[in-house]
C-alpha positions in Angstrom: -17.7 52.0 -2.2 -14.1 53.5 -4.1 -13.3 50.6 -7.2 -10.7 52.7 -8.7 -8.7 50.6 -8.2 -10.7 48.9 -11.0 -9.1 50.6 -13.4 -6.1 49.8 -13.4 -7.2 45.8 -12.6 -9.5 45.7 -15.9 -6.4 47.8 -18.4 -4.5 45.1 -16.8 -6.2 41.8 -17.7 -6.9 43.4 -21.4 -3.5 44.0 -22.1 -2.4 40.1 -20.6 -5.3 38.5 -22.1 -4.3 40.2 -25.0 -1.3 39.1 -25.2 -2.2 35.1 -24.5 -5.4 35.6 -27.8 -2.2 36.9 -30.1 0.2 33.7 -29.2 -3.3 31.5 -29.3 -4.2 33.2 -32.7 0.0 32.9 -34.3 -0.5 29.6 -32.9 -3.9 28.7 -34.7 -3.0 30.3 -38.0 -5.8 32.8 -37.5 -4.5 35.2 -39.5 -5.7 38.7 -41.9 -4.4 38.2 -44.9 -3.3 41.5 -46.9 -6.0 41.1 -49.9 -6.5 44.3 -52.5 -9.4 45.8 -49.8 -6.3 45.9 -47.3 -4.7 48.7 -45.8 -2.3 46.7 -44.3 0.4 44.9 -45.4 1.9 42.1 -43.8 0.1 39.4 -42.2 -1.4 40.1 -38.7 -2.9 38.5 -36.1 -6.5 38.9 -35.5 -9.4 38.8 -32.6 -7.5 40.1 -30.1 -10.8 42.6 -29.1 -12.1 39.4 -26.9 -10.0 40.8 -24.4 -11.5 43.9 -24.4 -15.5 42.4 -23.9 -14.3 39.9 -21.8 -12.7 42.3 -19.3 -15.3 45.2 -19.8 -18.0 42.8 -19.3 -16.5 40.6 -16.0 -16.1 44.4 -14.0 -19.7 45.2 -14.7 -21.0 43.2 -11.1 -18.7 44.6 -9.6 -20.1 48.4 -10.9 -23.3 47.4 -10.1 -22.2 46.2 -6.3 -21.1 49.4 -5.6 -23.8 51.2 -6.2 -22.3 53.0 -9.7 -24.1 51.3 -12.1 -27.9 50.5 -12.2 -28.7 47.0 -12.8 -30.9 47.8 -16.2 -27.7 49.4 -17.8 -25.7 46.2 -16.1 -28.0 43.7 -18.3 -28.4 46.3 -21.0 -24.7 45.9 -21.5 -24.4 42.5 -20.4 -26.7 40.6 -23.4 -26.3 42.9 -25.9 -22.6 43.5 -25.5 -21.5 39.6 -25.2 -24.5 38.6 -28.2 -22.9 41.1 -30.8 -19.4 40.1 -29.6 -20.3 36.0 -30.2 -21.6 37.0 -34.0 -18.6 38.8 -33.9 -16.2 36.1 -33.4 -18.0 33.2 -35.3 -17.7 35.7 -38.3 -14.3 36.1 -37.3 -14.3 32.1 -37.5 -16.1 31.6 -40.0 -18.6 33.2 -41.8 -22.9 34.8 -41.3 -24.6 35.5 -44.1 -25.2 38.9 -43.8 -29.0 39.2 -43.4 -28.1 36.9 -40.1 -25.8 39.1 -38.7 -28.1 42.3 -39.2 -30.9 39.7 -37.6 -28.5 39.5 -34.7 -27.7 43.1 -33.8 -31.4 43.5 -34.0 -32.0 41.4 -31.4 -29.0 42.8 -29.4 -30.0 46.4 -29.6 -34.2 45.6 -29.1 -32.6 43.5 -25.4 -30.6 47.1 -24.7 -33.5 49.2 -25.2 -35.6 47.0 -23.4 -33.9 47.4 -20.3 -32.7 50.6 -21.2 -36.5 52.1 -21.4 -36.1 53.4 -25.2 -35.5 56.5 -26.1 -35.5 59.3 -23.3 -37.2 62.3 -24.2 -35.0 64.4 -26.8 -34.2 68.1 -26.0 -34.0 70.4 -29.2 -33.8 74.3 -29.1 -35.3 74.3 -25.5 -38.5 72.1 -26.7 -38.6 68.4 -25.2 -39.8 66.4 -27.6 -40.5 62.2 -26.3 -41.1 60.2 -29.6 -43.0 57.4 -28.6 -42.7 54.0 -30.1 -40.9 55.5 -33.2 -38.1 56.9 -30.6 -37.4 53.5 -29.6 -37.5 52.2 -33.3 -34.9 55.1 -34.4 -33.1 53.9 -31.2 -33.0 50.2 -32.4 -31.2 52.1 -36.1 -29.0 54.0 -34.6 -27.8 51.4 -32.2 -27.5 49.0 -35.2 -26.1 51.5 -37.4 -23.2 52.4 -34.6 -22.6 49.1 -34.3 -22.0 48.5 -37.8 -19.8 51.4 -38.4 -17.3 51.0 -36.0 -16.4 47.9 -37.4 -16.4 49.6 -40.8 -14.0 52.3 -38.6 -11.8 49.3 -37.4 -9.3 49.9 -40.4 -5.8 51.3 -40.0 -4.0 50.3 -36.5 -5.0 51.6 -33.2 -8.4 54.3 -34.6 -10.8 52.1 -33.2 -9.4 52.2 -29.7 -8.2 55.5 -29.6 -11.5 56.5 -31.2 -13.0 54.8 -27.7 -10.4 56.1 -25.1 -11.2 59.5 -26.3 -14.9 59.1 -26.6 -15.3 57.7 -23.2 -13.2 59.9 -21.5 -15.3 62.7 -23.1 -18.0 60.8 -21.6 -16.8 61.1 -18.2 -15.9 64.4 -17.9 -19.3 65.2 -19.4 -21.0 63.2 -16.0 -18.5 64.9 -13.8 -19.0 68.8 -15.0 -22.6 68.1 -15.6 -23.1 67.1 -11.3 -23.2 62.9 -11.9 -19.9 62.8 -11.0 -20.3 58.8 -9.9 -21.7 57.8 -13.7 -18.6 58.2 -14.5 -17.1 55.0 -13.4 -18.7 53.4 -16.8 -16.9 54.8 -19.4 -13.6 55.5 -18.2 -14.3 52.0 -17.4 -14.6 50.6 -20.8 -11.9 53.5 -21.6 -9.0 51.3 -19.3 -10.4 48.1 -20.8 -9.5 49.6 -24.6 -6.1 50.9 -22.7 -4.7 47.6 -22.9 -5.7 46.4 -25.6 -4.3 49.5 -27.1 -0.8 48.2 -26.4 -0.8 45.6 -28.8 -2.8 47.5 -31.5 -1.3 50.7 -31.7 0.2 51.2 -35.0 2.6 48.9 -35.8 -0.1 46.8 -35.2 1.2 43.0 -32.9 -2.7 42.1 -33.5 -5.6 43.2 -34.6 -10.0 43.8 -33.3 -11.9 42.1 -35.4 -15.6 41.8 -35.3 -16.0 41.0 -31.5 -14.3 43.1 -30.7 -15.2 46.2 -32.8 -19.0 45.6 -33.2 -19.1 45.3 -29.4 -17.5 48.6 -29.2 -20.0 50.5 -31.3 -23.0 48.7 -30.2 -22.0 49.4 -26.2 -20.7 53.2 -27.0 -24.3 53.4 -28.5 -25.7 52.1 -25.3 -24.1 54.5 -22.9 -24.3 57.5 -24.8 -28.4 56.6 -25.0 -27.6 55.9 -20.6 -26.2 59.6 -20.7 -29.5 60.7 -22.4 -31.1 59.2 -19.8 -29.5 60.9 -17.0 -29.6 64.0 -18.9 -31.6 64.7 -22.6 -28.3 66.6 -23.4 -26.2 64.5 -23.1 -27.2 62.6 -26.5 -26.4 65.2 -28.2 -22.6 65.5 -26.9 -22.2 61.7 -27.0 -23.0 61.9 -30.9 -20.3 65.1 -31.3 -17.7 63.0 -29.2 -18.5 59.9 -32.0 -18.2 62.5 -34.9 -15.3 61.5 -36.7 -16.8 57.2 -37.2 -20.2 58.7 -37.7 -19.5 61.6 -40.8 -16.5 59.4 -42.2 -19.0 56.0 -42.2 -22.0 57.8 -43.2 -21.4 59.7 -45.6 -19.3 57.1 -47.4 -22.1 55.0 -47.1 -24.5 57.3 -48.7 -22.0 57.8 -51.6 -21.9 54.4 -52.4 -25.6 53.7 -52.1 -26.2 55.7 -54.5 -23.1 54.8 -57.0 -24.9 51.4 -56.1 -22.4 49.6 -55.0 -22.8 47.0 -52.9 -22.6 48.4 -50.0 -22.2 45.0 -47.6 -19.1 43.8 -49.3 -15.5 44.7 -48.2 -14.2 48.1 -49.9 -11.3 51.0 -49.0 -12.8 54.2 -49.8 -13.1 55.9 -46.1 -12.1 59.0 -45.6 -9.7 57.6 -42.9 -7.9 54.9 -45.2 -7.8 57.3 -48.4 -5.7 59.5 -46.0 -3.6 56.6 -44.6 -2.6 55.5 -48.2 -2.1 58.9 -49.0 0.8 59.4 -46.0 1.8 56.7 -46.6 1.5 54.9 -42.3 -1.4 54.6 -40.5 0.7 56.2 -37.4 -0.4 60.2 -38.8 -4.1 59.6 -39.3 -4.0 57.6 -36.5 -3.0 60.3 -33.9 -4.8 63.2 -36.0 -8.1 61.1 -35.4 -7.4 61.6 -31.7 -6.7 65.1 -31.9 -9.8 66.4 -33.8 -11.4 64.5 -30.7 -10.1 66.0 -27.8 -9.2 69.6 -29.6 -12.4 70.1 -31.4 -15.1 67.9 -30.7 -14.4 67.6 -26.8 -14.9 71.0 -26.1 -18.1 71.8 -28.3 -19.6 68.4 -26.9 -18.7 69.7 -23.2 -20.1 73.3 -24.3 -23.2 71.7 -25.1 -23.2 69.6 -22.2 -23.4 72.4 -19.9 -26.3 74.4 -21.3 -24.3 76.8 -23.2 -24.8 75.5 -26.8 -27.8 73.9 -28.3 -27.5 70.2 -29.4 -28.7 70.6 -32.7 -26.4 73.2 -33.5 -23.3 71.6 -31.2 -23.5 68.9 -33.7 -24.2 70.8 -36.8 -21.4 72.6 -35.8 -19.1 69.8 -35.0 -19.8 68.0 -37.6 -19.0 70.7 -40.7 -15.4 70.4 -40.7 -15.5 66.9 -41.1 -18.0 66.7 -43.6 -15.4 69.2 -45.7 -12.5 66.3 -44.9 -14.4 63.5 -45.9 -14.7 65.2 -49.2 -11.2 66.8 -49.0 -10.2 62.6 -48.3 -12.5 61.7 -51.2 -14.8 59.0 -48.2 -16.7 57.4 -51.1 -14.8 57.9 -54.2 -13.7 54.8 -56.2 -10.3 54.3 -55.7 -8.5 55.4 -59.3 -6.4 52.1 -60.0 
């Protein structure tokens, strides 16, 4: 059964729904008002990421019924994704204490890992490692960190949307080239849902994603990477490479702020991409640069690892080294000079 019609349908639903959410946000004054920690200067409606959530989750049972998605993966995405999105939606419309948000995030991660079967055996330098319960605990931390770093990195127009599209297209190519073409439908479906939203979010953005959308994308991409690892162990490394821009910037910034004793749960604008956007005076060059790095640098290395031509650990080191240099170059984690 072919379901390629589903991709433009999901993109169209996401596009129309985002427009409707924008009108709703304007009518209810649900606006992101610029402040000292913002990277934008104009009040902008928020919460458009809900369109991504609803368009993607509604299409999952169709993939499962078409035998292009295991039901266990569907329940992992449906439960964890919807739960995280609801937490983000409530936080967008009010405030949830950080400890309760974090608890909800771990519940979502545990739910997903239950249905996925936890962390699969890892392959490194030709040796397979089964970490058992330690691996499952590390996988939960991994999902929660991806969820939160995606929220941190959703700070300028279009960057989180373009990142998700690049990663998902790369993930689909990995499946096709590794002989698992049927698995490519799931990441392509995610890319289609995000593409509809990106029409409204491309610089200059007419609506922001909000925590509901960014948290959903973070945890969903993490789940997709673990599902890929169950298909072929080396693909986990490939997905980590594809996610490199966000992982390196967010992790390096967090570690630098931790070492300085900052309250890491407080909003800030000291990520490398935020410094870069202020240096260039616009969001568009930085967002496009992230897309170029993904397609011209990270994707070839990820495909090399996925094809078995390069060990996954070495591939991550190779991919991340220049990204780390860029984080240092653009002062990731430094205090902003007055």
